[in-house]
N, C-alpha and C positions, 0 to 999 in steps of 0.2 A: 333324248326322250326324258320326260319328267313324269314320274309316277307317284300317286298318292294312294295309300292303302286305307281301308276302313279303320277308324280308331286312331289314326296317326295325327300328331300335332306338328305343324310346320310354321315357323315364323318367316315372314318376308321382310327383309331389312334393306335399307338403301337410302342415299341422300334424296332430297327433293328433286323431282324430275327424273328419277331413275327408272320409273315405270311400275311402281308398286301398285298403284290404283288401276292402271291399265291391266296388269297381271290379274288382279281380282276380277275386273270386269270381263276379261276373257274367260276366266274360270267360272264366272257366274252366267255365262252365255248372254251378257249384256252388250258385248261387242263381237264382231265377226272376225274370223281369221283370214288373213290374206294368203297365207301359205301354211302348210302343216295340217295336222288333224288333232281333234280333241275328243277323246272317248270318256263318257261319263256313265258309270254303271254299265259298261259294255256297249253303249250306243255312241256312234260317231255324231257329234253335235254339228259338225261343219256341213253347211248346205241345207240344213233343215229350214222349213218355213217359219215365219215369225210366230204363227199360232202354235206350232209344235214347240218352238223354243220357249214360249210363254208357259206352256204346260210343263215342260221339263223344269223350269225355274220354280214353279209352284209345287211340283212333286218331289224334287230331288235336292233343292238348294235352299239354304237358310242364310239370310243376310243380317249382320249386326253392325250398326254404324256408330260413329262417334256422336252423331246428333240425335240418336235414339229413334227418330222417324216415327214417333207416335202421333196419332190423330188427336188433337187437343180437345175436341168436342165429344169424343167417345169415352165412356168409362173403360177401365182396364179390361174387363171381360170382353167387350166388343173389339178392343184393340188386338187382343190375342186371337180373336175369332177371324180377323180379316183374311189371313192366308188359308184358313180352313174352309171358308165359304166357296173357294174355287175348286175344292176337292170332291164335291158331290157327296159329302158325308151326311149322315142323318144328324138331326139336331141333338139327339141323345149322345151320339159319339163325340160330337164337337164339344158339348157341355162337359163331358167327362174329361176330355183332353185339356180343356181350358182350366177347369178347376184343379186338376192334377198339376198342371204347369205352374199356376199361380201359387199353389200350396208349396211346391218344391222350391220356389224362389222366395218364400216367406211373405207373400202378399195376398193370401187367400181372404183375409178379413177386409181387404180394401178393394175388392174386385169391382165395386160400383163407384169408386173414386175416379176423378178425372186425372190425367197425367199432371196437370198444373198444380195439383194438390200434393205432389210427391217431390222428394229431393231428387237430385241428379242421379245418385246411386240407385234409388228405387226405380226411377224411370228406365235405367239401363237394365235392371232386373226384369222389368216388364218386357223389354225388347228381347231378352234372353228367353223368357217364358213363351213369347210368341214363336220363337224359333224352335224351342223344345216341343211345343204342341204340334208343330208341323212334322216333326221327326224326319228331318232331311238327311240325305246321305253325306252331304258336304255343307259345312258351315264356313262362311266367308265373313271375317271380322276385320273391318277397316278402322284401326285406331279406336277400338271400342271403349277404352278407358281414358282417352285423351282429354275428356272434360271433367275427370274425377280426381280428387286428391289421392295421394299415394295409398293411404290405408283403405279407402273405399275401392280404389282400383284393384288392390290385391284381393279383396273379398269378391269382387265381381269376376275377376280373372279365375279365381278358384272355383267359383260357381259355374262359369262357362265351361271349364275343363271337365268338371264333374258331370255336367249334363251331356257333354260330347261323349264321354265314356259310357254313360247310361244308354245312349241311343246308338253307340258304335259308329258315330259320325266322324269323318275326317274334319280337322279344323285347320284352316289357313288364316293366320293372323298377321296383318300388317301392323307394324309398330315401330316407333322411333326409340322405344325403351329397350336397351340391351339387357336390362335386368329381367323384364318380362320375356324377352326373346330367349333368355337362358333357360327358361322353364319349358320350352318346347323341345320336342324330340329331335327336330331338324331345323336348321336355319339356312335360308337361301339369301345370299347377298346379291342384290341387283345393282347394275350400273349401266346407264345408257340403254336401257331396255333389254339387257342381256344378263343371264345368270353368271355373275363373276366367280362365285365359288359357293360350294355347299358344305355345311358342317353337320356332322352327326351329333 
């Protein structure tokens, strides 16, 4: 059994083809289990309908990707609003969350800018703000600093960890960087789809 506690930081490490992305997809309820069970916030995800899985992803899980996954034609405010629109929140609450998230990542003054007007590091900050605004229980980050230079990567990583602490979210980070992995509380080494070893 593999357990993740609220507020815990875990790095997922392994060579190409070891199953890192599949591991995240399973954790994110994007792929289904052939055997075994997966409990998220006390609920068994296995066997749920696609509609319920979609609700769980929107309510409980935040994704941060290497490619930022921002909508290029929408200003930053609307990009951060995307996951909140599925929550049934009032416009007032959504606005407060969006403004707080963008202020936290240092982009409050640029909320009407388009993603294409930002640097790579700033775009990743928007992706983090989008996750922060949704307040997920679990953050899944797949090589989130892979497109950034080392200095920017360190700043983004620091921000991501700070925000995870603020929301008491668990953070699962897939990375090829042993330097970044060393900053996580636990490290899981995957090989051929199996957990080869775990380090505290």
